[in-house]
Jmol script that loads the backbone (N, CA, C; Angstrom):
load data "model"
ATOM      1  N   UNK A   1      21.894 -15.515  10.844  1.00  0.00           N
ATOM      2  CA  UNK A   1      21.281 -15.452   9.535  1.00  0.00           C
ATOM      3  C   UNK A   1      20.629 -14.078   9.361  1.00  0.00           C
ATOM      4  N   UNK A   2      20.982 -13.385   8.307  1.00  0.00           N
ATOM      5  CA  UNK A   2      20.403 -12.073   8.049  1.00  0.00           C
ATOM      6  C   UNK A   2      19.267 -12.192   7.046  1.00  0.00           C
ATOM      7  N   UNK A   3      18.302 -11.332   7.205  1.00  0.00           N
ATOM      8  CA  UNK A   3      17.170 -11.308   6.290  1.00  0.00           C
ATOM      9  C   UNK A   3      17.492 -10.332   5.183  1.00  0.00           C
ATOM     10  N   UNK A   4      17.409 -10.806   3.956  1.00  0.00           N
ATOM     11  CA  UNK A   4      17.753  -9.984   2.815  1.00  0.00           C
ATOM     12  C   UNK A   4      16.625  -9.014   2.464  1.00  0.00           C
ATOM     13  N   UNK A   5      17.004  -7.808   2.101  1.00  0.00           N
ATOM     14  CA  UNK A   5      16.028  -6.786   1.714  1.00  0.00           C
ATOM     15  C   UNK A   5      15.337  -7.233   0.415  1.00  0.00           C
ATOM     16  N   UNK A   6      14.003  -7.149   0.377  1.00  0.00           N
ATOM     17  CA  UNK A   6      13.292  -7.546  -0.837  1.00  0.00           C
ATOM     18  C   UNK A   6      13.566  -6.572  -1.980  1.00  0.00           C
ATOM     19  N   UNK A   7      13.394  -7.053  -3.196  1.00  0.00           N
ATOM     20  CA  UNK A   7      13.598  -6.226  -4.381  1.00  0.00           C
ATOM     21  C   UNK A   7      12.613  -5.070  -4.419  1.00  0.00           C
ATOM     22  N   UNK A   8      11.415  -5.293  -3.907  1.00  0.00           N
ATOM     23  CA  UNK A   8      10.373  -4.265  -3.841  1.00  0.00           C
ATOM     24  C   UNK A   8      10.057  -3.998  -2.370  1.00  0.00           C
ATOM     25  N   UNK A   9      10.765  -3.030  -1.748  1.00  0.00           N
ATOM     26  CA  UNK A   9      10.634  -2.821  -0.303  1.00  0.00           C
ATOM     27  C   UNK A   9       9.455  -1.954   0.145  1.00  0.00           C
ATOM     28  N   UNK A  10       8.551  -1.625  -0.767  1.00  0.00           N
ATOM     29  CA  UNK A  10       7.357  -0.852  -0.416  1.00  0.00           C
ATOM     30  C   UNK A  10       6.133  -1.653  -0.762  1.00  0.00           C
ATOM     31  N   UNK A  11       5.159  -1.663   0.137  1.00  0.00           N
ATOM     32  CA  UNK A  11       3.947  -2.466  -0.041  1.00  0.00           C
ATOM     33  C   UNK A  11       2.721  -1.608   0.258  1.00  0.00           C
ATOM     34  N   UNK A  12       1.726  -1.702  -0.624  1.00  0.00           N
ATOM     35  CA  UNK A  12       0.453  -1.018  -0.403  1.00  0.00           C
ATOM     36  C   UNK A  12      -0.608  -2.094  -0.196  1.00  0.00           C
ATOM     37  N   UNK A  13      -1.296  -2.007   0.924  1.00  0.00           N
ATOM     38  CA  UNK A  13      -2.385  -2.925   1.234  1.00  0.00           C
ATOM     39  C   UNK A  13      -3.671  -2.111   1.175  1.00  0.00           C
ATOM     40  N   UNK A  14      -4.543  -2.497   0.249  1.00  0.00           N
ATOM     41  CA  UNK A  14      -5.822  -1.792   0.133  1.00  0.00           C
ATOM     42  C   UNK A  14      -6.954  -2.762   0.437  1.00  0.00           C
ATOM     43  N   UNK A  15      -7.947  -2.248   1.135  1.00  0.00           N
ATOM     44  CA  UNK A  15      -9.102  -3.064   1.520  1.00  0.00           C
ATOM     45  C   UNK A  15     -10.303  -2.582   0.713  1.00  0.00           C
ATOM     46  N   UNK A  16     -10.851  -3.507  -0.039  1.00  0.00           N
ATOM     47  CA  UNK A  16     -12.030  -3.244  -0.853  1.00  0.00           C
ATOM     48  C   UNK A  16     -13.141  -4.121  -0.288  1.00  0.00           C
ATOM     49  N   UNK A  17     -14.049  -3.493   0.432  1.00  0.00           N
ATOM     50  CA  UNK A  17     -15.088  -4.205   1.186  1.00  0.00           C
ATOM     51  C   UNK A  17     -14.409  -5.143   2.169  1.00  0.00           C
ATOM     52  N   UNK A  18     -14.467  -6.451   1.948  1.00  0.00           N
ATOM     53  CA  UNK A  18     -13.834  -7.397   2.875  1.00  0.00           C
ATOM     54  C   UNK A  18     -12.579  -8.042   2.290  1.00  0.00           C
ATOM     55  N   UNK A  19     -12.138  -7.586   1.139  1.00  0.00           N
ATOM     56  CA  UNK A  19     -10.996  -8.202   0.466  1.00  0.00           C
ATOM     57  C   UNK A  19      -9.759  -7.318   0.575  1.00  0.00           C
ATOM     58  N   UNK A  20      -8.651  -7.905   1.054  1.00  0.00           N
ATOM     59  CA  UNK A  20      -7.388  -7.182   1.142  1.00  0.00           C
ATOM     60  C   UNK A  20      -6.555  -7.500  -0.095  1.00  0.00           C
ATOM     61  N   UNK A  21      -6.087  -6.451  -0.747  1.00  0.00           N
ATOM     62  CA  UNK A  21      -5.206  -6.602  -1.895  1.00  0.00           C
ATOM     63  C   UNK A  21      -3.853  -6.012  -1.539  1.00  0.00           C
ATOM     64  N   UNK A  22      -2.801  -6.710  -1.933  1.00  0.00           N
ATOM     65  CA  UNK A  22      -1.455  -6.289  -1.582  1.00  0.00           C
ATOM     66  C   UNK A  22      -0.620  -6.187  -2.848  1.00  0.00           C
ATOM     67  N   UNK A  23       0.049  -5.060  -3.022  1.00  0.00           N
ATOM     68  CA  UNK A  23       0.936  -4.876  -4.162  1.00  0.00           C
ATOM     69  C   UNK A  23       2.246  -4.295  -3.665  1.00  0.00           C
ATOM     70  N   UNK A  24       3.348  -4.709  -4.289  1.00  0.00           N
ATOM     71  CA  UNK A  24       4.672  -4.269  -3.854  1.00  0.00           C
ATOM     72  C   UNK A  24       5.310  -3.375  -4.906  1.00  0.00           C
ATOM     73  N   UNK A  25       6.144  -2.429  -4.441  1.00  0.00           N
ATOM     74  CA  UNK A  25       6.734  -1.422  -5.308  1.00  0.00           C
ATOM     75  C   UNK A  25       8.209  -1.241  -4.985  1.00  0.00           C
ATOM     76  N   UNK A  26       8.945  -0.723  -5.966  1.00  0.00           N
ATOM     77  CA  UNK A  26      10.383  -0.536  -5.795  1.00  0.00           C
ATOM     78  C   UNK A  26      10.743   0.766  -5.087  1.00  0.00           C
ATOM     79  N   UNK A  27       9.801   1.721  -5.022  1.00  0.00           N
ATOM     80  CA  UNK A  27      10.114   3.000  -4.391  1.00  0.00           C
ATOM     81  C   UNK A  27       8.908   3.550  -3.631  1.00  0.00           C
ATOM     82  N   UNK A  28       9.211   4.461  -2.717  1.00  0.00           N
ATOM     83  CA  UNK A  28       8.152   5.135  -1.970  1.00  0.00           C
ATOM     84  C   UNK A  28       7.260   5.914  -2.935  1.00  0.00           C
ATOM     85  N   UNK A  29       7.861   6.567  -3.902  1.00  0.00           N
ATOM     86  CA  UNK A  29       7.101   7.361  -4.879  1.00  0.00           C
ATOM     87  C   UNK A  29       6.112   6.484  -5.642  1.00  0.00           C
ATOM     88  N   UNK A  30       6.556   5.325  -6.097  1.00  0.00           N
ATOM     89  CA  UNK A  30       5.676   4.421  -6.840  1.00  0.00           C
ATOM     90  C   UNK A  30       4.523   3.939  -5.960  1.00  0.00           C
ATOM     91  N   UNK A  31       4.813   3.682  -4.698  1.00  0.00           N
ATOM     92  CA  UNK A  31       3.765   3.234  -3.774  1.00  0.00           C
ATOM     93  C   UNK A  31       2.708   4.328  -3.600  1.00  0.00           C
ATOM     94  N   UNK A  32       3.146   5.566  -3.404  1.00  0.00           N
ATOM     95  CA  UNK A  32       2.193   6.658  -3.210  1.00  0.00           C
ATOM     96  C   UNK A  32       1.468   7.029  -4.503  1.00  0.00           C
ATOM     97  N   UNK A  33       2.101   6.837  -5.648  1.00  0.00           N
ATOM     98  CA  UNK A  33       1.398   7.017  -6.923  1.00  0.00           C
ATOM     99  C   UNK A  33       0.233   6.035  -7.011  1.00  0.00           C
ATOM    100  N   UNK A  34       0.461   4.814  -6.533  1.00  0.00           N
ATOM    101  CA  UNK A  34      -0.598   3.805  -6.520  1.00  0.00           C
ATOM    102  C   UNK A  34      -1.716   4.208  -5.549  1.00  0.00           C
ATOM    103  N   UNK A  35      -1.350   4.749  -4.396  1.00  0.00           N
ATOM    104  CA  UNK A  35      -2.350   5.221  -3.429  1.00  0.00           C
ATOM    105  C   UNK A  35      -3.224   6.292  -4.083  1.00  0.00           C
ATOM    106  N   UNK A  36      -2.613   7.241  -4.767  1.00  0.00           N
ATOM    107  CA  UNK A  36      -3.360   8.314  -5.436  1.00  0.00           C
ATOM    108  C   UNK A  36      -4.293   7.730  -6.495  1.00  0.00           C
ATOM    109  N   UNK A  37      -3.794   6.781  -7.251  1.00  0.00           N
ATOM    110  CA  UNK A  37      -4.619   6.124  -8.282  1.00  0.00           C
ATOM    111  C   UNK A  37      -5.820   5.414  -7.659  1.00  0.00           C
ATOM    112  N   UNK A  38      -5.595   4.716  -6.554  1.00  0.00           N
ATOM    113  CA  UNK A  38      -6.677   4.006  -5.881  1.00  0.00           C
ATOM    114  C   UNK A  38      -7.718   4.984  -5.337  1.00  0.00           C
ATOM    115  N   UNK A  39      -7.272   6.092  -4.773  1.00  0.00           N
ATOM    116  CA  UNK A  39      -8.197   7.120  -4.264  1.00  0.00           C
ATOM    117  C   UNK A  39      -9.059   7.680  -5.398  1.00  0.00           C
ATOM    118  N   UNK A  40      -8.424   7.960  -6.544  1.00  0.00           N
ATOM    119  CA  UNK A  40      -9.166   8.503  -7.680  1.00  0.00           C
ATOM    120  C   UNK A  40     -10.227   7.523  -8.166  1.00  0.00           C
ATOM    121  N   UNK A  41      -9.866   6.252  -8.263  1.00  0.00           N
ATOM    122  CA  UNK A  41     -10.827   5.222  -8.678  1.00  0.00           C
ATOM    123  C   UNK A  41     -11.991   5.147  -7.693  1.00  0.00           C
ATOM    124  N   UNK A  42     -11.692   5.259  -6.408  1.00  0.00           N
ATOM    125  CA  UNK A  42     -12.749   5.203  -5.393  1.00  0.00           C
ATOM    126  C   UNK A  42     -13.667   6.412  -5.505  1.00  0.00           C
ATOM    127  N   UNK A  43     -13.106   7.578  -5.709  1.00  0.00           N
ATOM    128  CA  UNK A  43     -13.918   8.788  -5.838  1.00  0.00           C
ATOM    129  C   UNK A  43     -14.809   8.731  -7.075  1.00  0.00           C
ATOM    130  N   UNK A  44     -14.333   8.072  -8.130  1.00  0.00           N
ATOM    131  CA  UNK A  44     -15.112   7.921  -9.359  1.00  0.00           C
ATOM    132  C   UNK A  44     -16.162   6.820  -9.244  1.00  0.00           C
ATOM    133  N   UNK A  45     -16.075   6.031  -8.177  1.00  0.00           N
ATOM    134  CA  UNK A  45     -17.015   4.936  -7.977  1.00  0.00           C
ATOM    135  C   UNK A  45     -16.631   3.646  -8.684  1.00  0.00           C
ATOM    136  N   UNK A  46     -15.424   3.597  -9.218  1.00  0.00           N
ATOM    137  CA  UNK A  46     -14.968   2.413  -9.935  1.00  0.00           C
ATOM    138  C   UNK A  46     -14.616   1.255  -8.991  1.00  0.00           C
ATOM    139  N   UNK A  47     -14.207   1.594  -7.759  1.00  0.00           N
ATOM    140  CA  UNK A  47     -13.894   0.588  -6.749  1.00  0.00           C
ATOM    141  C   UNK A  47     -14.474   1.042  -5.416  1.00  0.00           C
ATOM    142  N   UNK A  48     -14.634   0.092  -4.497  1.00  0.00           N
ATOM    143  CA  UNK A  48     -15.068   0.406  -3.140  1.00  0.00           C
ATOM    144  C   UNK A  48     -13.858   0.249  -2.228  1.00  0.00           C
ATOM    145  N   UNK A  49     -13.273   1.349  -1.858  1.00  0.00           N
ATOM    146  CA  UNK A  49     -12.067   1.364  -1.042  1.00  0.00           C
ATOM    147  C   UNK A  49     -12.451   1.735   0.381  1.00  0.00           C
ATOM    148  N   UNK A  50     -12.149   0.842   1.335  1.00  0.00           N
ATOM    149  CA  UNK A  50     -12.481   1.140   2.724  1.00  0.00           C
ATOM    150  C   UNK A  50     -11.264   1.505   3.560  1.00  0.00           C
ATOM    151  N   UNK A  51     -10.071   1.076   3.153  1.00  0.00           N
ATOM    152  CA  UNK A  51      -8.849   1.424   3.880  1.00  0.00           C
ATOM    153  C   UNK A  51      -7.663   1.181   2.966  1.00  0.00           C
ATOM    154  N   UNK A  52      -6.589   1.906   3.227  1.00  0.00           N
ATOM    155  CA  UNK A  52      -5.352   1.705   2.475  1.00  0.00           C
ATOM    156  C   UNK A  52      -4.182   1.999   3.406  1.00  0.00           C
ATOM    157  N   UNK A  53      -3.168   1.150   3.348  1.00  0.00           N
ATOM    158  CA  UNK A  53      -1.984   1.274   4.204  1.00  0.00           C
ATOM    159  C   UNK A  53      -0.729   1.158   3.355  1.00  0.00           C
ATOM    160  N   UNK A  54       0.326   1.836   3.795  1.00  0.00           N
ATOM    161  CA  UNK A  54       1.630   1.713   3.149  1.00  0.00           C
ATOM    162  C   UNK A  54       2.583   1.094   4.165  1.00  0.00           C
ATOM    163  N   UNK A  55       3.272   0.049   3.741  1.00  0.00           N
ATOM    164  CA  UNK A  55       4.265  -0.633   4.575  1.00  0.00           C
ATOM    165  C   UNK A  55       5.625  -0.511   3.894  1.00  0.00           C
ATOM    166  N   UNK A  56       6.683  -0.539   4.692  1.00  0.00           N
ATOM    167  CA  UNK A  56       8.019  -0.580   4.108  1.00  0.00           C
ATOM    168  C   UNK A  56       8.896  -1.570   4.862  1.00  0.00           C
ATOM    169  N   UNK A  57       9.909  -2.047   4.157  1.00  0.00           N
ATOM    170  CA  UNK A  57      10.856  -3.005   4.713  1.00  0.00           C
ATOM    171  C   UNK A  57      11.977  -2.222   5.382  1.00  0.00           C
ATOM    172  N   UNK A  58      12.156  -2.475   6.668  1.00  0.00           N
ATOM    173  CA  UNK A  58      13.198  -1.779   7.402  1.00  0.00           C
ATOM    174  C   UNK A  58      13.683  -2.660   8.533  1.00  0.00           C
ATOM    175  N   UNK A  59      14.966  -2.678   8.733  1.00  0.00           N
ATOM    176  CA  UNK A  59      15.584  -3.451   9.818  1.00  0.00           C
ATOM    177  C   UNK A  59      15.196  -4.920   9.776  1.00  0.00           C
ATOM    178  N   UNK A  60      15.076  -5.480   8.578  1.00  0.00           N
ATOM    179  CA  UNK A  60      14.821  -6.903   8.440  1.00  0.00           C
ATOM    180  C   UNK A  60      13.382  -7.348   8.593  1.00  0.00           C
ATOM    181  N   UNK A  61      12.440  -6.391   8.544  1.00  0.00           N
ATOM    182  CA  UNK A  61      11.026  -6.788   8.665  1.00  0.00           C
ATOM    183  C   UNK A  61      10.126  -5.736   8.028  1.00  0.00           C
ATOM    184  N   UNK A  62       8.890  -6.144   7.752  1.00  0.00           N
ATOM    185  CA  UNK A  62       7.889  -5.219   7.236  1.00  0.00           C
ATOM    186  C   UNK A  62       7.310  -4.418   8.390  1.00  0.00           C
ATOM    187  N   UNK A  63       7.194  -3.119   8.200  1.00  0.00           N
ATOM    188  CA  UNK A  63       6.599  -2.258   9.208  1.00  0.00           C
ATOM    189  C   UNK A  63       5.556  -1.349   8.588  1.00  0.00           C
ATOM    190  N   UNK A  64       4.621  -0.924   9.386  1.00  0.00           N
ATOM    191  CA  UNK A  64       3.582  -0.010   8.925  1.00  0.00           C
ATOM    192  C   UNK A  64       4.181   1.386   8.808  1.00  0.00           C
ATOM    193  N   UNK A  65       4.154   1.945   7.613  1.00  0.00           N
ATOM    194  CA  UNK A  65       4.719   3.265   7.354  1.00  0.00           C
ATOM    195  C   UNK A  65       3.643   4.338   7.507  1.00  0.00           C
ATOM    196  N   UNK A  66       2.446   4.063   6.970  1.00  0.00           N
ATOM    197  CA  UNK A  66       1.335   5.010   7.092  1.00  0.00           C
ATOM    198  C   UNK A  66       0.021   4.267   6.973  1.00  0.00           C
ATOM    199  N   UNK A  67      -0.938   4.659   7.798  1.00  0.00           N
ATOM    200  CA  UNK A  67      -2.248   4.016   7.849  1.00  0.00           C
ATOM    201  C   UNK A  67      -3.322   5.085   7.718  1.00  0.00           C
ATOM    202  N   UNK A  68      -4.521   4.657   7.350  1.00  0.00           N
ATOM    203  CA  UNK A  68      -5.644   5.577   7.299  1.00  0.00           C
ATOM    204  C   UNK A  68      -5.624   6.470   6.073  1.00  0.00           C
ATOM    205  N   UNK A  69      -5.140   5.950   4.956  1.00  0.00           N
ATOM    206  CA  UNK A  69      -5.030   6.737   3.743  1.00  0.00           C
ATOM    207  C   UNK A  69      -6.247   6.614   2.848  1.00  0.00           C
ATOM    208  N   UNK A  70      -7.384   6.243   3.446  1.00  0.00           N
ATOM    209  CA  UNK A  70      -8.594   6.130   2.626  1.00  0.00           C
ATOM    210  C   UNK A  70      -8.948   7.500   2.062  1.00  0.00           C
ATOM    211  N   UNK A  71      -9.744   7.495   1.026  1.00  0.00           N
ATOM    212  CA  UNK A  71     -10.017   8.724   0.288  1.00  0.00           C
ATOM    213  C   UNK A  71     -11.010   9.654   0.974  1.00  0.00           C
ATOM    214  N   UNK A  72     -11.772   9.141   1.923  1.00  0.00           N
ATOM    215  CA  UNK A  72     -12.847   9.955   2.533  1.00  0.00           C
ATOM    216  C   UNK A  72     -12.304  11.033   3.431  1.00  0.00           C
TER     217      UNK A  72
END
end "model"
wireframe off; spacefill off
backbone 0.3
color backbone group
């Protein structure tokens, strides 16, 4: 049985205080655009961002693509 590639193979997990939020994207560019948007909101004080990670679907599973993308 093969695992089918998801329609949105990029995932951004952001941690706001103790809450993890997960959003999925169709491209690497869209995922990183979201990371930039989240950083800007954090710098403006609109959100409290403590960590942000980018994951991608590869070889039939989710893997960590980049970690430690917090704005500080």
